[in-house]
N, C-alpha and C positions, 0 to 999 in steps of 0.2 A: 062411232063404235061404242057400244055399251061398256062401262067399266067393269072389270073382272072383280067378282066378290070372292073374298077369301074365307076359308073355313079351315079347321084343323086338318080335315082329310085332304083338301086341296093343297095345303102347305106340304104335307107328307108326300103326296104324289109328285109335287114339283121338285122336292129334294131328291126323291128316288130317280126321277127323270134326269136330273143333273148328274147324279152318280152314274147312271147307265151311259150317258154321253161322255163320261170321263172329265167332267168339269170340276174344278177345285171346290172344296167345301169352305175354304177360307178366302176372304176377300170378296165374298158374294155381294157386299154392299156396292162394289164398283160394277159388277156384271149385271145384277138384278136387284136394284134397291127396293123395289116393291115386295119381292119375296123376302128379303131380309127384314123389312119392317113388319110384314105379316107374321114371320116366324117369331119375332120378339113379342108381338101383341098377343098371339095365341098360346105361346109356350113360355114366355118370360125372358128367354134369351135364345140366341141363334144356336148355341151349343145344345140346349135342351131340345130344340126342334130337330136338329140332326140326329140326336140320340133317339127321339121318338120315331123317326123314320127308319131306324135300324141301320144307320150308316155310321161308320166309325170316323170320328173327327180326328184328322191328322194332328200331331203335336206341333206346337209353335216352334218356329225357328228350325235350324238344320240339325239341332242336337236332339234327335229322338233317342229312345232307349236302345233301339237296335244299333243306332250309329255309335253310341257310347260303348256298347259291348264290343262291336266290331273294331273300334279304334283301340280299345284296351288289348284285345287279342292280337291285333297287328303289332303293337309295341312289344308284346311278350314274344311273339314269333321272331322279331328282329333281335332278340337277345337282351332286351332291357330287363333288369331284375324287377320283380313285382313291387318291391318297396320303393323303387325309383321311378315308376311310371308316372305317378302323380306329380313328382318334382320335374320330370322331363316335359310334361305338357300340362301347364296350369289351366288352360281353357278346358281341357278334357276333365281335369279334376273338379272344376267348378260345375261342369255339366253333370258329372256323376253325382255331386251333392244335390243338384236340382232335381234330377230324374229319379234317384233311388233313395234319397234321404241321407246317405252317408257314403263315404268313399269305400268303406269295407263292403257295403251292400252292392255297390257297383262292381267291385272286383269279384264278389261272389256270383253275381249274375253272369259274369264272363267266365266262370269256372275256375277262378283263381282265389287263392287265400293268402292274406297278408300274414306272413309268419313273424314271429317275434313276441317277446314277453312284455307285459304291461309295466308301466313306470311305477316305481316305488322308491322309498328312501334308500333302500339297499342298492337298487339299480342305479340311481343317480350317483351315489358314492362310488360304485364300481366303475361307471363310465368316466367319471372325473379322474379317478386314480389311473385308469387305463390311458387317458389322455396325458396325464402327468408322466407316466412311464415312457410314453412315446415322445415326450418333449415338445408337445404342441401347445402347451398352455401359454407360453410367452407370446405366440402369434395367434392366440385364441380370438376368434371373431364370433360374436353372438349370432349373426345372421347365418353363419355356416353350421351352427348347432342350435337351431331355433327350438327343436323339441326338447333337447337337454336343458336349455335355458328355462323354458316354460315349466318343465317338471321340477327344476331346482327352485323356482319361485313358488310353485304350488306346495312343495313339501317342506321347504326350509325358509320361505319368506323372501329370499334373494339369492342370487348366484354367489355372492360373497359369503353368506352364511353356509351355503352348501360346500364351498371350498374349505371353510374352516372345519366343517364336520368331517370332510374327507382327509383332513390333516395336510392340506396342500398350501394353506395360507393362514397365518396367525395375525392377531392384532386387529386394530380398527382400520377401516377403509381410509386410504390416503386421500387427502384433499377434501374430505367431508367432515364437518363438525358433528360430534355426537352430543345431543342435547339431553340433559337430565331434567327432571321435573322441577328441581329447585332453581336451575338456571332459567327455565321458562317463567317461573313465578317472579324471579328477580327482574326479568325484562318487562313483564306486565306492570310491576310496581314502578319501574323506571318510567314507563310511558305515562303512568298516572301522575308522577311527580313533575313531568315535563308539560303537563296539561294537554297531552294528546288524547284523542278519542279512543275509548275502549270498545266501541260498538262498530267501528268501520275498519277494523284491522284487515279484514278480508279484502278490502279495496286498496288500502294503503300499503300493506306488506303481506301479500298473499303467501309467499314462501314461509314466513313465520307462522301464519295462520294454519297452514297445512302441517307444520311441525307440531303445533298445539293439538291439532285434530288427532294425530297419530299417538301423541303421548297421553292425552287425557280423554280422548274419545269425543271431544266437543269443546266449544269455546266457553260455554256456561260453566262446566265443571272446573276449567282452568281459572276462571274469574273467581269462583267460590273458594278455590284453594289459595288464591292470592289475597283473599279478604275483600274482594270487590264483587258482590253479587250483582247479576245483570239488572240494571235499572228497569223499573216498570215502563210499559209502553206509554209514551207521552199522550196526554189527552189534549186535543186542540179545541180551542174556543175561538170565536171570531176575533176577540181582543188579542189572544196570544198569536194568531196568524198575523195580524197587523203589526204587533210588536216584533215578531221575528223578521218580517220583511224589512222594517225600518232598521233593525239591528244588522241585518246583512248589508244594507246599503251603507251604514256608518262604518262597518268594518271593511268596505271595499270589495265585498264578495259579489260575484255576478248574479244578476236577477234573470238572465236569459237561460234557456235550456234547463230550467229548474226541475223538470221532470226527471232528469238523469242525476242531478246533483243532490236533490233532497226530495225523495218520493213522498215522504210523510207530509211535508209542508205543501207540496203541490196538490196532493189528494185532499188535504184539509181546506185549501183555498177553493178548490172546485166544489167541495161539499157545502161550505158556508157562504161563498160569494158567487157561485155559478161558473167560475173560471179564473184563471190566473190574471188576465188583464183587468178583470173587475176587482180582484183583490188588490192589485197595484194601485188602481184608481182610488179605492177606499183608503189606502195608506198614504194618499196624497202624492203619488208618483205618476207623472204624466208619461204616457206611452203612445207611440204611434200605432194606431190600429188600421188594419187592412179594410179598405172599402169593399163592400159587397154590392156589386152592380146587378141591376135588373134593367129590363127594357124601360120601365117608367123612370128609374133613377137616371139613366143615360139621357133620356129626353129632357128631364128636369134640369140636369146639369148643363146641357147644351142651350136650353132656353135662357138659363141664368147667364151663360156666357154671352149670348146675344143681347140680353137686356143691359149688360154692363158696357156694351159697345165695343167688345173685343173682336178681333178678326178671327174667323174660323180657320184661316190658313196657318195660324200659330198654335192650334190645339195640339198638333203632333209633338211640338217642341216643349210646350209649357205644361201639358197634362197628358203624358203618354198613356197612362192607364185609361183615361176617358177615350182617347183616340182609338186605341187597340180594341176596347170593348165595343165601341160603336161600329167599327169595321166588322167585328165578329158577329154582332147582332143583325146588322142591316146588310152585310155582304160586301160593302165597299164604302169609302168616304163620300163618293159622289151620290150613292143611294141614300146615305144619311142626310146629306144636304137637301136632296130632293124631297125626302120625307118631311123635313122641317120647312119646306117652302122657300128655301133660299134661292134667289134668281140665279140662273146659270150664267157663269162668266165665260167670255170668249177664251178659248184655249190657244196658247202659243205653241207652235210646232218646235219640237226639239231638233237641234242640229248639233254637229260636232263643235262648231264655234260657240254656240250658246252654252253647251255643257262645260267647255273649257272656261268661258267667262264666268259662269256661275260658281265653278269650283275655285277659281282664283279669288272671286269676291268672298266666298265662304272662308277661304284661308286667310284673307286679310282682316276678317272680323276677329277681334280678340275674344278669348274665352270660348270660342266654338270648339266642340269636340266632334270626333268622327260620327258618333251616334246621332248628332244633330243635323246631319245631311238630310234634306227632305226626301221622302220616298219617291217623289216624282223625279228628282234629280238623280237619285240612285238607280232607278229603273231606266232612265234615259242613258245613263253611263253604261249600264249593262247591255242595252240594246245596240248602242253605237260603237262602244269600245271593247265589248266583251266582258266588262267588269268595272266596278267602281275604282279599283286601285290601278287598273290599266289606264283609265281616264285621268286619274291623278298624276300618273307618270307623264302622260301626254301634256298635261297642263303645267308640269313642273312643280307640282305640289307634293310635299312629303307628308304622308299620313301621320297624324298626331298621336295615334295609339300604338306606334311601333310595328305596324303591319309589315310583313315580309314583302320585299320587292326584289327584282333581279339584282339591282345594285347592292342592296343590303345583304343578300345571300352571298354574293361574290366577295364583298368587303369582309364579311364575318369569317368566311373560309380563309382568306388571306391573313387576317389578323390572328386567328387561332393557330394557323400553321407557323407563323413567325414566333408565337409564344411557345412553340415546341410540342403542341398537342399532336397525337398520332392521327394522321390523315386517313389511315386504312380503316379506322372505325367510322361507320356511317354516321354523319352528323357530328363527329367527334364525341359520340355518346350522348348528344343532345337531341331528344326526339323532336323538339320544335324546329331546329335547323334541318334535321333529316326530312321532316315532312315538308318544309318550305322548299328544299332542293328537289323533292319529288314533284311538287306541284308546279314549280316555276321552270324546271329544266327537264323533268322526266326521269330523273334518277340522280344518285350521288356522284357517279362517275362523270355524268354530263355536267353537273355543277362544278366539279373539280376542274374539268377541262375548260369550262368558261372562265374559271379563276386563274388559268394559266399554270396549273400545278399537275397536269396529267402525268408528267414523267416522274413525279414524286409519289404517285399512287401505286401501290402494289396490289395486283389483282389477287383475290382470295383463291385458295386452292380449289380446283374443280371437285364437284361431288362425284363419289364413286358410281359408276354405271355397272349394273349387274347383268350377267348372262349365265348360262349353265357353265361355260368354261371358266368365267371369272369366279363363280362360286366355288367350284372344285379347287381352283388354284389358291383361293383364300383359305380353304380348309387345310390343304396340304401345307401352306405356309405356316399356319398355326401349329401343325404337328411338328414341323421342322424347328420351330422356335420353342417347343416344349410347353405351349400354352394349353390350358384345359379345353376339352372338346365336349364337356357335359354342361348342361344348364347354360347354354350359350346365349339364350335370349337376353340375359342381363349383362353379359360381358361384351357382346357385339351384336346389337339388335339388328343392324343392317344386314349382316351376314345371315342371321337367323331367319329373317323374313324373306331374304332372297332364296334361301334353301327351301322354305315352305312354298314359295311361289313357283320355282322351277322343278322341284322334285316331290312336292306334296308333304314332306315332313323332314325333320332333321336327321333321323336315322336313315331315311332313304338317300339323303345327300351324302352321308358318311359312306353308305354302301357304294354309291356311284363314284366316290373318291377312292375306293379300295381300302377302307378302314373298317375293321370289324368292331362291333360294340364293345367286346372285351378290351381291345386295344384303346378305344376312346375312354373307357372307364379308368384305365391305368395312368392316363396322362392328366396330371393335376399340377397345381402350383407347388413350388418348393416349400417345404416345411421349415419354419424357423426354429432351430433347436435352442433350448434353454442353456444358459451358461452354468 
């Protein structure tokens, strides 16, 4: 069948045909990838191709402009004040910003207007004085009056200064030191007398550095005021780089991770010597450099290994980097030996008895560690016993790296319970023990049962299960207790999402519970009166 040739007209006709058949304009890559590619090739993007065909591209996601407007009007019909709609549904507020550019524009599109006067110094003082008369300043929480707090910072610099301007609080802020310029200068001079650096204060004492920034507008003006102008930028030469490296070593300072500790020295070493290891070598400091393997380097290393009369069976233990690189390049160790022309040796069949004997022999050799178990033995243990550590348990061999076994998990649970640690916490708060219990026994309760402490374990409280009836009952219970019913998403997220799931929105759930919006707005937390 001849391949279809695309043109601008063919793309437009195909898009219109999709539109007539009711197919979606988004996700066309999955339905007709050739059309999507042709649209991008001829028009630059799929959206431009759809626009050229005279078809309206639907908005992304479920929040179209019409949806935002309809949701705002729905909230307003349910009795929610215009100024509280955005606080009641934060996702709607975010969608309004995205679709209309601002929340006011979204309200205007819905035929509503946000009443209220703009913030000013006079309004901030008026609002604070009103709160003071009502006696709520003692229990004042910034998150409950975020707009007032932001306006106070904008017009007065801080909420504390705004309260002073309103005549509600006098004096300096408690618990916070007020710095004068002379005190800052004294601290800088004290640092100089103690031999401390004056150029790395931002790293050593960031809080003091920020105080200087606010008082002088920068660190350099503060140094000039203290009589210590900022020193000129150090000029590095090859000799000064070597001298600094040797000085750091004599003072016992670290030479690793120098890029973070001294960026200037690291950059100078790279500029003059080509890299930090080369600079260390020029300074007479021996460093262990990483080998860079290639196919030719691996072959040369193996041939040298063979020329020295060493056994290839010990490469994995004595030079793991060479072994792993050879396996990666040639595919396996057997293929590596075949490439080198090493005669094939007869292979012994692994049995459970041989695995146990090999593990016991390995355990008897002094100085052997777990990582030195041969790959062949490890694979045989996994095939015949389900894992290396299961084979070790069958052989009566205790892993030398502290690996978790059934016995160790049980003994650890018993020991920590005797020490008085709370058993109801999974793993006693230890992620390693919790993970071992999950792997070895299937869960914490099963591991506790295997340790004989099942009767000491208290089951956690079951999670709430929601239904329409349970949601209504929880709402009525909050009303009986006098708890707030507005902005419930932060106070009881489980109830809020259950209301959205079963009733579509929180006001609809209130309506189903027989609670009017005006009644919900009047239920709020008790106000703490000032003495």
